[in-house]
N, C-alpha and C positions, 0 to 999 in steps of 0.2 A: 459784202463780207470781206474782211481783210484776208490777204493771202495766207498769213500764218494761221488764221482760224480755219480756213479751208483745208490746210494741210493737217491741222489737228483733227478735224472732222474725218479726214481720210484715214488717219491712224486709228481713230476710234472705230471706224467702219471695218478696218482690217482685223482688229482685235475681236469685234463682235462677230464678223464673218467666220473667223477661225474657230471661236468657241461654239458658235451655232452649228457649224458643220460637224465638229467633233461630237457634240451632244446628239445631233440627229443620227449620225453614224452609229453611236452607241445605243440609242433608244430603239432604233429599228433593226439593230443587229445585222447591219450590212457586212459583207465580207465572208470569209471562209470560217465556219464554226469549228471545223476540225483543226484549224490552225489560228487560234485567237491571238497569238503573239504577232504573227505576220500581219494579221488584220489590224491590230492596234498600231503597229508601226506605219502601215499604209495610211491609217486615219490621221496619225500625228504628222507625218512628213510628206504626204501626197495630197489627200483629199482636203484636209483642213487648210493647208496653204492655198489651195485653189479657192476655197471658201473665203480666205482672207483677201485674195485678189479681187474676188467678186464684191466683197464688202467695201473695199477701197473705191472701186469704180462706182458702185451705187451711191456711196456717201459723197463722193466728189461730184457726181451728177446732181444730187439733191441740193448741195450748197452752191453749185455753179449755175444752175439753170435760171435762177432769179437775178443773177448779176450781169454786169456788162459783158463779161467774157463767157457767154453761155454756149459757145460752139463746142464741137467735138474735140477740137485741139485744146481748148481750155480744160475740158474734163480729163483728157489724156495727160496734159501737163501736170495738173494737180494730183492725179493718180500716181504718176511716176515719182513725184516729189514725196508723196506720202509713203509709197513703197520703199523709197530710199531711206526715209526716217525709220520705218519699221525694220529694215534690214540692219541698220546701224544699231538699233536697240537690241536686236537679236544677237548680233556679234558681241555687244557689250555684256549682255546677260550670259552668253556662253563663256566669255573670257573671265567674268566674275566667278562663275560656277567652277571652271577649271582651276582658277587661282585658289578658291576656298578649298576645293577638294585636295589640291596639292598640299596646301598648308596644314590640313587636318588629317591627311592620310598617314598611316603608320610608316615611319621612315625606315623601311627595311633597307639594309645595305646592299643586298643582292636579291631583289624581289623575286626574280624568276629563275634562280639558280641555287647552287649549293652555298651554304653559309660560309663566308670567309673565316679564317682562323687567325688568332694572335698566337704566334709561336714565340716562346721566350726562354731565356736562360737567366738564372739568378746565381750570382757568385757571392759566397759568404766569406767573411774574414777568417783567417786561420784560427783554429781553435773552436769555432762554432760547431756544435754537435748537430749533424744533419742525418736524418734516416736514409738508409740505402734502398728503401722501398717506398711505395706510395702511402703506406700506413703512417699516420701521424702528420701528414702534410695536407693542408687545405688551401685550395686556390679559388679565388673569386674575382671576377671582373665586375667592377662597379662603375655604372654610368648614371647620367641624369635621367635615363629612361628605363633601366632595368639592372638587375644583377644576374650574373651567369656563372655557375660553377665551372671550374676548369679541371683539367687532369694533368698529372705529372707523368713523365715517361722515364721510369727507372732505368731502362736500357740505355738512355741517353745521358745519365748522370756521369760525371767525371771529376777529376781533380786537376786544378790548374796550379801546379806546384803544391803548396800546402793548403790551398783554398778549395773547399768543396763547391761543386756547381751542380745545381738541379736544372732540369729542363721540363717543359710541358707545353700545353696549348689550351686555348679556350675560344669558344665561338664569338665572333663579332657580328651579332645579329642586327644591330641598328646603326643608322647613320648619325653619328654624334662625335663631336670633338672633345667631349668631357668623359674621359676614361681613366680609370686607375685600377691597378692590380693589387689585390690584397693576398699576401703570402703568409700563411700561419703555420709554424712548426710547433707541434705539441710541446707545451712547457715553456714557450718563448713568446714574447710580445709579437703581435701582428706587425708585419712590415708592409707599408703602403707605397707603391711605386706609381708615379705619374706616367701615363702612356701618351707620348707626344705625337700620335698619329693624327692626320687630318680626318675630318668627318667621313670622307670617302675611303679612307684606309687603302690606298692602292697597293697592289701586289709588289713585293720586293723580294728578290731571290736571296739576298744576303742579310745577315743581322746588321743592325745599326751599331753605333758605338756604345760602350758601357756607360750607364748613367748611375752615379753613386748616390746612395742614401746617407743620411747623417750618421748611421751606425756603422758605416764602412762597407755594407753590402752593396752590390751593384746588379743592375739588370740591363739586358739588351734584348731586343725583340725585332720582329718583322711581321708584316701582314702576308698571309698565304691564301691565295685564291686557287681553289682546286682546278686542275687542268692547265695551270700556268707553271712555268719552270723558273 
C-alpha cells in the first residue's frame, strides 16, 4: 500500500476512534452525572482524543502489517504522520470556525463596556428659528446596521454671534463607517449630516472642525467613551 494511502487510513482511524469513544462515553453514561457539562467537556477534549490516537495506531498497524515495512517503527512513523494531518485539519477547522463566527457576529463597538457616544453641535444660519428646549427637535443616527434616537441638551444650547447652536448626543452602538445624523426641527426640512468617524470611532477629547451642509448649517462632533477624558 502506498504511503499516502496508509496516512489516509490513519486519518480515517483517528476520526473513527474519536467518534466511537464519544458515542461509547455517551451511551454508557460515564463521568459525573451531577456535572454533565464537565463530563461532556472531558469526553470531547480528553477521552475522545485518546480514542482518536488509539484509532490511528490500530489503523496504521492494520495497513502496515502486510507491507514491506511491517515493523513497529513503520507503524509509529505512519501513526505520527496521520496524527500530524489530523492536527492540521483540526487547526484549519478551528480557524475557519473563528473566522466565520467573527464575520457573522454582531459588530458591537464596545462589546464588554458602556456604549460610546457621538457628541455633536449643530450651528444654524442666522435667522433660522430654533427651539430653546428639546420639544420640536428630533435627532436620529442612521447607519447601515441600525437607527438610534438621540437627545439634545438644552442646557448646552448657545448662540455664536447671531447663529443659534444646539447640542446633543446619541449612542454609537455598532462598529460601522456608514453613519449619518438626521436633525429635524418641527416645521423645517430634515437636515442630514454625514458623520466621518472611522468604524471604531476612537475617543477624542475635542470637537472636530465644523462641516457645512448646503443650506448653510454646520455640524461638529466627537466620539466620547465613558471613563476617558
